[in-house]
Backbone as a printed PyTorch tensor [residue, N CA C, xyz], in Angstrom:
tensor([[[ 13.4090, -52.3620,  43.4670],
         [ 12.1960, -51.1010,  42.9300],
         [ 10.4000, -50.7360,  43.3010]],

        [[ 10.6680, -49.9850,  42.8860],
         [  9.7360, -49.2610,  43.9320],
         [  8.4360, -49.3040,  42.1230]],

        [[  7.4200, -50.2670,  42.2150],
         [  6.0980, -49.9760,  41.4020],
         [  6.5060, -50.0630,  39.6460]],

        [[  5.9520, -50.1280,  38.9520],
         [  6.4330, -50.5170,  37.2080],
         [  7.4830, -49.7320,  36.8530]],

        [[  8.3520, -50.5370,  35.9090],
         [  8.9680, -49.5960,  34.9520],
         [  8.7060, -48.7090,  34.1440]],

        [[  9.0750, -47.4990,  33.8380],
         [  8.3880, -47.1600,  32.7450],
         [  9.2550, -47.8980,  30.9910]],

        [[  8.6880, -47.2090,  30.5460],
         [  9.3270, -47.4750,  29.0500],
         [ 10.5150, -47.2160,  28.4310]],

        [[ 10.8950, -46.4550,  28.9400],
         [ 12.2700, -45.4480,  28.9770],
         [ 13.2680, -46.5790,  30.0650]],

        [[ 12.7490, -46.5790,  30.9900],
         [ 13.5110, -47.6380,  31.6860],
         [ 14.1680, -49.0790,  31.4080]],

        [[ 12.8190, -49.8860,  30.4700],
         [ 13.0430, -51.2760,  30.4510],
         [ 14.3980, -51.2660,  28.9780]],

        [[ 14.0320, -49.9890,  28.1600],
         [ 15.0590, -49.5100,  26.9900],
         [ 16.0290, -49.7840,  27.5110]],

        [[ 16.3420, -48.5240,  28.8550],
         [ 17.7880, -48.2380,  29.0190],
         [ 18.2330, -49.4430,  29.2390]],

        [[ 17.8660, -50.3600,  30.1990],
         [ 18.0820, -51.6110,  30.5700],
         [ 18.5860, -52.2480,  30.2330]],

        [[ 17.6580, -53.0590,  29.1340],
         [ 17.8070, -54.0590,  28.0470],
         [ 19.1090, -53.8430,  27.4820]],

        [[ 19.2310, -52.6150,  26.6520],
         [ 20.0840, -52.2410,  25.5330],
         [ 21.6960, -52.2470,  26.4580]],

        [[ 21.8190, -51.8120,  27.3670],
         [ 22.4350, -52.0050,  28.5160],
         [ 23.2320, -53.3630,  28.3960]],

        [[ 22.4120, -54.1140,  28.7090],
         [ 22.6050, -55.3380,  28.9840],
         [ 22.8900, -55.7750,  28.0020]],

        [[ 22.4430, -55.7450,  27.0590],
         [ 23.1280, -56.4380,  26.0780],
         [ 24.3590, -55.9120,  25.2280]],

        [[ 24.5440, -54.4000,  25.3510],
         [ 25.7090, -53.8050,  25.0910],
         [ 26.6500, -54.5760,  25.8280]],

        [[ 26.1760, -54.9120,  27.1570],
         [ 27.7880, -55.2190,  27.8020],
         [ 28.2510, -56.4880,  27.2150]],

        [[ 27.9320, -57.1020,  26.3570],
         [ 27.4280, -58.3020,  25.6990],
         [ 28.5780, -58.1320,  24.5250]],

        [[ 28.4580, -57.0330,  23.9370],
         [ 28.9260, -56.8790,  22.6200],
         [ 30.3650, -56.1760,  22.4260]],

        [[ 31.4960, -57.0940,  22.6020],
         [ 32.6490, -57.1030,  22.0960],
         [ 32.7820, -56.7900,  21.1150]],

        [[ 32.2470, -56.9490,  19.9700],
         [ 32.5440, -56.6740,  18.4470],
         [ 32.7500, -55.0940,  18.6540]],

        [[ 31.4510, -54.6690,  18.4020],
         [ 31.1160, -53.0880,  18.4000],
         [ 31.9880, -52.5440,  18.7770]],

        [[ 32.1710, -52.8220,  20.4920],
         [ 32.9620, -52.0860,  21.1850],
         [ 34.4310, -51.8450,  21.0870]],

        [[ 34.6780, -53.2810,  19.9720],
         [ 36.2750, -53.0460,  19.6630],
         [ 36.3440, -53.0870,  18.2990]],

        [[ 35.7050, -52.1810,  17.8760],
         [ 35.6120, -51.2010,  16.8270],
         [ 35.6390, -49.9590,  16.9980]],

        [[ 35.7490, -49.4750,  18.4160],
         [ 35.4100, -48.0010,  18.6880],
         [ 33.9050, -47.4560,  18.8320]],

        [[ 33.2880, -48.4050,  18.6230],
         [ 31.9480, -47.6870,  18.9900],
         [ 31.1670, -46.8070,  20.1670]],

        [[ 30.5930, -46.9480,  20.4060],
         [ 29.9490, -46.1590,  21.4690],
         [ 28.7150, -45.6520,  21.4140]],

        [[ 28.0500, -46.2520,  22.8810],
         [ 26.6890, -46.3680,  22.4820],
         [ 26.4150, -45.1150,  23.1990]],

        [[ 25.6280, -44.3470,  22.4160],
         [ 25.3650, -42.8870,  23.4050],
         [ 24.1880, -42.2470,  23.6420]],

        [[ 23.0950, -43.1390,  23.4660],
         [ 21.5510, -42.5790,  23.4890],
         [ 20.8430, -44.6080,  23.4160]],

        [[ 19.7680, -44.6860,  24.0010],
         [ 18.5430, -45.4070,  24.1710],
         [ 17.5650, -44.9290,  24.6670]],

        [[ 16.2200, -45.6260,  23.8730],
         [ 14.8560, -45.4170,  24.3070],
         [ 13.9760, -46.2570,  23.4050]],

        [[ 13.0810, -46.4190,  23.7910],
         [ 12.0210, -47.7040,  23.2580],
         [ 11.6660, -47.0900,  21.6960]],

        [[ 12.7790, -48.5050,  20.7560],
         [ 12.7640, -48.1310,  19.7780],
         [ 13.4050, -47.0990,  18.7650]],

        [[ 14.4990, -46.8390,  19.8260],
         [ 15.6940, -46.3260,  19.3180],
         [ 16.8370, -46.6100,  20.4000]],

        [[ 18.1330, -45.6130,  19.0340],
         [ 19.3410, -45.8030,  19.6830],
         [ 20.2010, -45.2010,  18.8800]],

        [[ 21.3080, -44.3810,  19.4640],
         [ 22.3910, -43.6470,  18.9760],
         [ 23.5440, -44.2690,  19.1450]],

        [[ 24.5170, -44.3250,  18.0320],
         [ 26.0770, -45.1880,  18.1880],
         [ 26.8750, -44.1170,  17.4780]],

        [[ 28.0510, -44.5870,  18.0110],
         [ 28.9820, -43.7230,  17.6750],
         [ 30.3920, -44.0760,  17.1270]],

        [[ 30.5320, -43.1450,  16.2740],
         [ 32.6440, -43.9550,  15.8190],
         [ 33.3040, -43.3500,  15.4290]],

        [[ 34.5390, -42.5170,  15.6860],
         [ 35.6430, -41.6640,  14.9930],
         [ 36.4240, -43.1170,  13.8480]],

        [[ 36.3890, -42.3850,  12.7770],
         [ 37.1820, -43.3720,  11.6020],
         [ 38.4430, -43.1630,  12.0900]],

        [[ 38.8950, -44.1920,  12.3690],
         [ 39.9490, -44.5900,  13.0820],
         [ 41.2320, -44.9860,  11.9960]],

        [[ 42.2640, -45.2790,  11.5560],
         [ 43.4720, -45.6180,  10.2750],
         [ 42.8320, -47.0410,  10.6160]],

        [[ 42.4610, -48.1870,  11.0860],
         [ 41.8180, -49.7720,  10.9490],
         [ 40.7360, -49.4900,  10.1990]],

        [[ 40.3190, -48.7980,  10.3670],
         [ 38.8270, -48.6450,   9.2020],
         [ 38.4100, -48.1310,   8.4150]],

        [[ 40.2030, -48.1550,   7.3140],
         [ 39.9400, -47.0930,   6.4220],
         [ 40.3620, -47.8540,   5.2700]],

        [[ 40.2970, -48.4750,   4.0610],
         [ 40.4850, -49.4660,   3.5530],
         [ 41.1950, -48.8990,   1.9460]],

        [[ 41.8270, -49.5210,   1.5130],
         [ 42.6810, -49.2100,   0.0970],
         [ 41.8780, -48.2660,  -0.8790]],

        [[ 40.9760, -47.2950,  -0.4540],
         [ 40.6900, -46.0080,  -1.1120],
         [ 40.8190, -45.0310,  -0.2130]],

        [[ 41.1960, -44.9210,   0.7800],
         [ 41.2780, -44.0030,   1.6900],
         [ 40.2880, -43.3480,   3.0100]],

        [[ 39.4280, -44.4720,   2.3110],
         [ 38.1210, -43.7670,   3.0780],
         [ 37.5430, -45.3070,   3.7810]],

        [[ 37.0800, -44.5180,   4.8680],
         [ 36.6210, -45.9470,   5.5930],
         [ 35.2910, -46.8910,   5.0840]],

        [[ 35.9120, -48.0590,   5.6070],
         [ 35.4470, -49.7900,   4.5720],
         [ 33.8910, -49.5930,   5.2440]],

        [[ 33.2050, -49.8980,   3.6990],
         [ 31.8630, -49.7600,   4.2090],
         [ 31.1310, -51.1530,   4.8460]],

        [[ 31.8630, -52.4110,   4.6700],
         [ 31.3500, -52.9810,   5.5120],
         [ 31.5030, -52.5850,   7.3240]],

        [[ 32.2130, -51.6760,   7.7580],
         [ 32.5040, -50.6610,   9.2700],
         [ 30.9610, -50.0190,   9.1200]],

        [[ 30.4730, -48.9180,   8.2590],
         [ 29.9100, -48.4480,   8.4990],
         [ 27.9130, -49.3960,   8.3810]],

        [[ 28.0820, -50.4760,   7.6230],
         [ 27.0950, -51.2830,   8.5050],
         [ 27.2650, -51.5750,   9.5350]],

        [[ 27.8610, -52.0120,   9.9210],
         [ 28.5430, -52.5700,  10.9560],
         [ 28.0450, -51.7810,  12.3410]],

        [[ 28.5480, -50.5260,  12.3260],
         [ 27.6500, -48.9500,  13.0240],
         [ 26.4950, -49.2170,  12.7450]],

        [[ 26.2280, -49.3440,  11.2440],
         [ 24.2700, -48.8570,  11.4120],
         [ 23.5350, -50.2990,  11.9020]],

        [[ 24.0360, -51.5210,  11.6280],
         [ 23.6220, -52.7180,  11.7860],
         [ 23.7270, -52.8890,  14.2610]],

        [[ 24.6640, -52.2940,  14.4590],
         [ 24.4580, -52.0950,  15.8960],
         [ 23.5310, -50.9530,  16.3810]],

        [[ 23.4040, -50.3220,  15.8250],
         [ 22.4240, -49.2200,  16.2880],
         [ 20.8970, -50.0240,  15.7620]],

        [[ 20.7390, -50.3810,  15.2670],
         [ 19.9500, -51.3010,  15.2530],
         [ 19.2650, -52.1770,  15.6630]],

        [[ 20.4530, -53.2200,  16.2180],
         [ 20.2960, -54.2430,  17.1930],
         [ 19.7060, -53.3290,  18.2130]],

        [[ 20.5560, -53.2740,  19.1350],
         [ 20.1200, -51.5290,  20.4580],
         [ 18.2860, -51.6230,  20.2190]],

        [[ 18.0800, -50.8130,  18.9820],
         [ 17.0650, -50.5090,  19.0530],
         [ 15.8640, -51.7070,  19.1880]],

        [[ 15.9880, -52.6380,  17.8830],
         [ 15.1770, -53.7620,  18.4950],
         [ 15.7600, -54.3410,  19.2650]],

        [[ 16.5190, -53.9720,  20.2650],
         [ 16.0550, -54.9210,  21.5260],
         [ 16.2570, -54.1400,  22.8170]],

        [[ 14.8780, -53.0630,  22.4860],
         [ 14.6260, -52.0510,  23.7500],
         [ 13.8200, -52.3890,  23.8340]],

        [[ 12.9450, -53.9310,  24.0030],
         [ 11.6860, -53.6860,  24.9140],
         [ 11.8910, -55.6320,  25.7150]],

        [[ 12.8900, -55.7690,  25.6840],
         [ 13.2530, -56.3580,  26.9490],
         [ 13.1260, -57.7050,  26.4550]],

        [[ 13.0140, -57.3720,  25.1590],
         [ 12.6560, -59.2860,  24.1110],
         [ 14.2030, -59.3340,  23.7710]],

        [[ 14.4330, -61.0090,  23.2070],
         [ 15.4470, -61.0450,  22.3860],
         [ 15.2480, -61.2050,  20.8200]],

        [[ 16.2410, -59.7980,  20.2750],
         [ 15.6300, -60.1450,  18.4310],
         [ 17.1420, -59.6850,  18.2220]],

        [[ 16.5680, -60.7670,  16.8280],
         [ 18.2630, -60.0000,  15.8130],
         [ 17.6410, -59.9650,  14.6310]],

        [[ 18.0520, -59.3790,  13.5320],
         [ 18.2550, -58.9060,  12.3970],
         [ 17.7770, -60.5050,  11.1080]],

        [[ 16.3940, -59.6310,  10.7960],
         [ 16.0730, -60.9810,   9.7810],
         [ 16.4660, -60.6320,   8.9480]],

        [[ 16.6630, -59.5910,   7.9930],
         [ 17.5720, -58.8180,   6.9840],
         [ 18.0050, -57.4250,   6.9940]],

        [[ 18.5670, -56.8910,   6.2240],
         [ 18.5630, -55.5390,   6.2950],
         [ 19.7860, -55.2610,   4.9090]],

        [[ 19.8670, -53.8780,   4.6390],
         [ 20.2800, -53.6550,   3.4230],
         [ 20.4720, -52.5170,   3.8640]],

        [[ 21.6380, -50.9690,   2.8190],
         [ 22.3230, -50.3880,   3.4130],
         [ 22.4600, -49.5690,   1.6780]],

        [[ 22.4790, -48.5980,   1.7540],
         [ 22.8640, -47.3500,   0.7980],
         [ 24.1800, -47.0520,   1.3570]],

        [[ 25.0760, -47.0350,   0.2200],
         [ 26.0460, -45.2800,   0.8810],
         [ 26.0940, -44.2520,  -0.1740]],

        [[ 25.6940, -43.7030,   0.4000],
         [ 25.5470, -42.1850,  -0.6440],
         [ 26.8240, -41.3500,  -0.1770]],

        [[ 27.7460, -41.2280,   0.6790],
         [ 29.0130, -40.5960,   0.7490],
         [ 30.0630, -40.7190,   1.3840]],

        [[ 31.3920, -41.1000,   1.1160],
         [ 32.4400, -41.5310,   1.7830],
         [ 33.0140, -41.2970,   2.9540]],

        [[ 32.5650, -42.0710,   4.0790],
         [ 33.7660, -41.0460,   5.2930],
         [ 35.1260, -41.4960,   5.5790]],

        [[ 35.8400, -40.4290,   5.8610],
         [ 36.9810, -40.3440,   5.9560],
         [ 37.8200, -40.4890,   7.3060]],

        [[ 39.3250, -40.5990,   7.5350],
         [ 39.9470, -41.1780,   8.4750],
         [ 39.7600, -39.8930,   9.3060]],

        [[ 39.6750, -40.0790,  10.6640],
         [ 38.6480, -38.6780,  11.6220],
         [ 37.5060, -38.3390,  11.7510]],

        [[ 37.0100, -38.7640,  10.3530],
         [ 35.2370, -38.5010,  10.6590],
         [ 34.5880, -39.0680,  11.8170]],

        [[ 33.5090, -38.3230,  12.7000],
         [ 32.7320, -39.1260,  13.6780],
         [ 31.2250, -39.1830,  13.0010]],

        [[ 31.1030, -40.8270,  12.9300],
         [ 30.4050, -41.3930,  12.2280],
         [ 29.1390, -41.2080,  13.3100]],

        [[ 28.1400, -41.1560,  13.3780],
         [ 26.7480, -40.8150,  14.3430],
         [ 25.9150, -42.0520,  13.6260]],

        [[ 25.1940, -42.9170,  14.3700],
         [ 24.2430, -43.9770,  13.7780],
         [ 23.1600, -44.1280,  14.7860]],

        [[ 21.8480, -42.9650,  13.6810],
         [ 20.7260, -43.3530,  14.5950],
         [ 19.4870, -43.8440,  14.4240]],

        [[ 19.1340, -44.5710,  15.0030],
         [ 18.1530, -45.8100,  14.8920],
         [ 16.5980, -45.3920,  15.1910]],

        [[ 15.9950, -45.7320,  14.3600],
         [ 14.3090, -45.4420,  14.8130],
         [ 13.2570, -46.4720,  14.2820]],

        [[ 12.2850, -46.9990,  15.0980],
         [ 11.4550, -48.1460,  14.8710],
         [ 10.4560, -47.0000,  14.0780]],

        [[ 10.4540, -47.8780,  12.4480],
         [  8.7420, -47.9880,  11.4900],
         [  7.7180, -48.8610,  12.4400]],

        [[  8.4740, -50.1150,  12.6530],
         [  6.9210, -50.5300,  12.8300],
         [  7.5200, -51.6050,  13.6170]],

        [[  7.0140, -52.5110,  14.2380],
         [  6.6210, -53.6860,  15.8880],
         [  5.2170, -53.9010,  15.3530]],

        [[  5.3660, -55.6040,  15.2530],
         [  3.7690, -55.7310,  14.9580],
         [  4.4320, -57.8730,  15.1860]],

        [[  3.7610, -58.0130,  16.0640],
         [  4.1170, -59.5200,  16.1160],
         [  5.3020, -59.4340,  16.9710]],

        [[  5.9350, -60.6590,  15.8740],
         [  7.8070, -60.5670,  16.4670],
         [  8.3750, -60.6060,  15.4870]],

        [[  7.9230, -59.0780,  14.4880],
         [  8.7680, -58.6100,  14.0270],
         [  9.1270, -57.0460,  13.7120]],

        [[ 10.0450, -56.4580,  13.4320],
         [ 10.2200, -55.1650,  12.9100],
         [ 10.6710, -54.6240,  12.1880]],

        [[ 10.7220, -53.0660,  12.2620],
         [ 11.3490, -52.7590,  10.6440],
         [ 11.6280, -51.5390,  11.2830]],

        [[ 13.4680, -51.1200,  10.9540],
         [ 13.7980, -49.8960,  11.5850],
         [ 14.4490, -48.9720,  10.6810]],

        [[ 14.6330, -47.7740,  10.3320],
         [ 15.9080, -47.3750,   9.7860],
         [ 16.6690, -46.5860,  10.3220]],

        [[ 17.8040, -46.4170,   9.9990],
         [ 19.1430, -46.0420,  10.2610],
         [ 19.9090, -45.0990,   9.3830]],

        [[ 19.6240, -43.6240,  10.2330],
         [ 20.9340, -42.9710,   9.6650],
         [ 22.0450, -42.8830,   9.9840]],

        [[ 23.2090, -43.0140,   8.9890],
         [ 24.3140, -42.8250,   8.9370],
         [ 24.8630, -41.4980,   8.5420]],

        [[ 25.2700, -40.4530,   9.6460],
         [ 25.7740, -38.9490,   9.4240],
         [ 27.2560, -38.4800,  10.2580]],

        [[ 27.9170, -38.1510,   9.2310],
         [ 28.9520, -37.5420,   9.7270],
         [ 29.4330, -36.0320,  11.0480]],

        [[ 29.9670, -35.4280,  10.7610],
         [ 30.1830, -34.7270,  12.1610],
         [ 29.3830, -33.1880,  11.6480]],

        [[ 28.6200, -33.3930,  10.0910],
         [ 28.8790, -32.4090,   9.1350],
         [ 27.4980, -32.5250,   9.2970]],

        [[ 26.3410, -33.6710,   9.6950],
         [ 25.4370, -33.9030,   9.4550],
         [ 24.5740, -34.7840,   8.3190]],

        [[ 25.5740, -34.7780,   7.3400],
         [ 26.0390, -35.0870,   6.3340],
         [ 25.6250, -36.3160,   6.2470]],

        [[ 24.6610, -36.9400,   5.3780],
         [ 24.2170, -38.6330,   5.1360],
         [ 25.8420, -38.9970,   4.8270]],

        [[ 25.6090, -40.0350,   4.7450],
         [ 26.6760, -41.2420,   4.7150],
         [ 26.0600, -42.9510,   3.9240]],

        [[ 25.1990, -42.8440,   4.8440],
         [ 25.1270, -44.4550,   4.7170],
         [ 23.0480, -44.0970,   5.3920]],

        [[ 22.3890, -44.8530,   4.5380],
         [ 20.7930, -45.0670,   5.3440],
         [ 20.6720, -45.9630,   4.9340]],

        [[ 20.3900, -47.0760,   6.3140],
         [ 20.5790, -48.7700,   6.5900],
         [ 18.5730, -48.6140,   6.9170]],

        [[ 18.8190, -49.9780,   6.7530],
         [ 16.9530, -50.7910,   6.7790],
         [ 16.5490, -52.0760,   7.4430]],

        [[ 16.4250, -52.6700,   8.4590],
         [ 16.4770, -53.4570,   9.0250],
         [ 15.3960, -53.7640,   9.5000]],

        [[ 15.3060, -55.7300,   9.3380],
         [ 14.0250, -56.2050,  10.0650],
         [ 14.3740, -56.8860,  10.4370]],

        [[ 13.6570, -56.7630,  11.9090],
         [ 13.7950, -57.9770,  12.5670],
         [ 13.3030, -59.2040,  13.4070]],

        [[ 13.4440, -59.5530,  14.2620],
         [ 12.5840, -61.0650,  14.6600],
         [ 12.8320, -61.3600,  16.1210]],

        [[ 12.1310, -61.2520,  16.4920],
         [ 11.8180, -61.4550,  18.0670],
         [ 12.0030, -63.1900,  18.8750]],

        [[ 13.0650, -63.1290,  19.2130],
         [ 12.9690, -64.4710,  19.6090],
         [ 12.7020, -64.7860,  21.4450]],

        [[ 12.3090, -65.9340,  21.9780],
         [ 12.4150, -66.6790,  23.0660],
         [ 12.9720, -65.5550,  23.9500]],

        [[ 13.0730, -65.0920,  25.3510],
         [ 14.0510, -64.7750,  26.3440],
         [ 13.8270, -63.3110,  26.9120]],

        [[ 14.5270, -62.9210,  27.6460],
         [ 14.7210, -61.4520,  28.0800],
         [ 16.2890, -61.3930,  28.1960]],

        [[ 16.7800, -60.0980,  28.6270],
         [ 17.6640, -59.3560,  29.0780],
         [ 17.7060, -59.5690,  30.3500]],

        [[ 17.4500, -58.7470,  30.7350],
         [ 17.2690, -58.7810,  32.3630],
         [ 15.7560, -59.5680,  32.9520]],

        [[ 15.7320, -59.5250,  33.9510],
         [ 13.9690, -59.9450,  35.2310],
         [ 13.8140, -58.6420,  35.8070]],

        [[ 12.5300, -57.8580,  35.0220],
         [ 12.0300, -57.2200,  35.7150],
         [ 12.6860, -57.0500,  37.2350]],

        [[ 11.7800, -58.1500,  37.7800],
         [ 10.9000, -58.2220,  38.9090],
         [ 12.0890, -57.9390,  40.1000]],

        [[ 13.5230, -58.1020,  39.4120],
         [ 14.9910, -58.2340,  40.2630],
         [ 16.2980, -56.9340,  39.6100]],

        [[ 15.5100, -56.4950,  38.4680],
         [ 15.9150, -54.9680,  37.9070],
         [ 17.1540, -55.8340,  38.0400]],

        [[ 17.9690, -56.7580,  37.8310],
         [ 18.9370, -57.1650,  37.1360],
         [ 18.2950, -58.0720,  35.6080]],

        [[ 20.1640, -58.0530,  35.0410],
         [ 20.3080, -58.7060,  34.0340],
         [ 20.1780, -59.9840,  33.9770]],

        [[ 19.7840, -60.8700,  32.8190],
         [ 20.3450, -62.0470,  33.0140],
         [ 21.8530, -62.7700,  33.1730]],

        [[ 22.6620, -62.2640,  32.2160],
         [ 23.7840, -62.1030,  31.8680],
         [ 25.5350, -61.9050,  32.2410]],

        [[ 24.7300, -60.5600,  32.5030],
         [ 26.0460, -59.6020,  33.2840],
         [ 25.4170, -58.6130,  34.2040]],

        [[ 25.0600, -59.3700,  35.8180],
         [ 24.6210, -58.3260,  36.7440],
         [ 24.1150, -57.0590,  36.5220]],

        [[ 24.4500, -56.5670,  37.0150],
         [ 23.9050, -54.8550,  37.0300],
         [ 23.5490, -53.7710,  36.3710]],

        [[ 22.6300, -53.6590,  35.0590],
         [ 22.8870, -53.0400,  33.5940],
         [ 23.9190, -51.6410,  33.8870]],

        [[ 24.3180, -51.7710,  33.3760],
         [ 25.3170, -50.2030,  33.0950],
         [ 24.3170, -49.4290,  32.2690]],

        [[ 23.9080, -48.0430,  32.8200],
         [ 23.6540, -47.1110,  31.5250],
         [ 24.2110, -46.4370,  30.8650]],

        [[ 23.9540, -45.9760,  29.1830],
         [ 24.2950, -46.1040,  28.3380],
         [ 25.3000, -44.6700,  28.3080]],

        [[ 26.7570, -44.6080,  27.6240],
         [ 27.1040, -43.7260,  27.5500],
         [ 28.7210, -43.2930,  27.9850]]])
């Protein structure tokens, strides 16, 4: 690699390295659509296994989609971060076949804590849930910048 990495490159590599090991999110059918410093977009189509006894998407899965977008956004600086706490407000139901998109954005990052909002919308752009999460940074990196390689998963793939 030549020269220092841009903030965009750091974000893409950090999120891709974390995403490569996220079997839970991928196993639920989530896709990483976009990644940037303090931001991330994930999507998931509501499948039969996501529907609860009311015939709508289980709220826990909507929370998980938002939480996964939050995790990507707060891990975009090549510093390992975890959730400190999070809340969700369910605004409207999601139905079988709906394509849900979780768009995370950073509100604040100070010291070892960050604050993020995630909007979960359906294919029509209607708000399904609003999520707010606080992050806490831990020791460790997702990749070694000088090598441009991840610590855990080899070369980091690009989102998409």
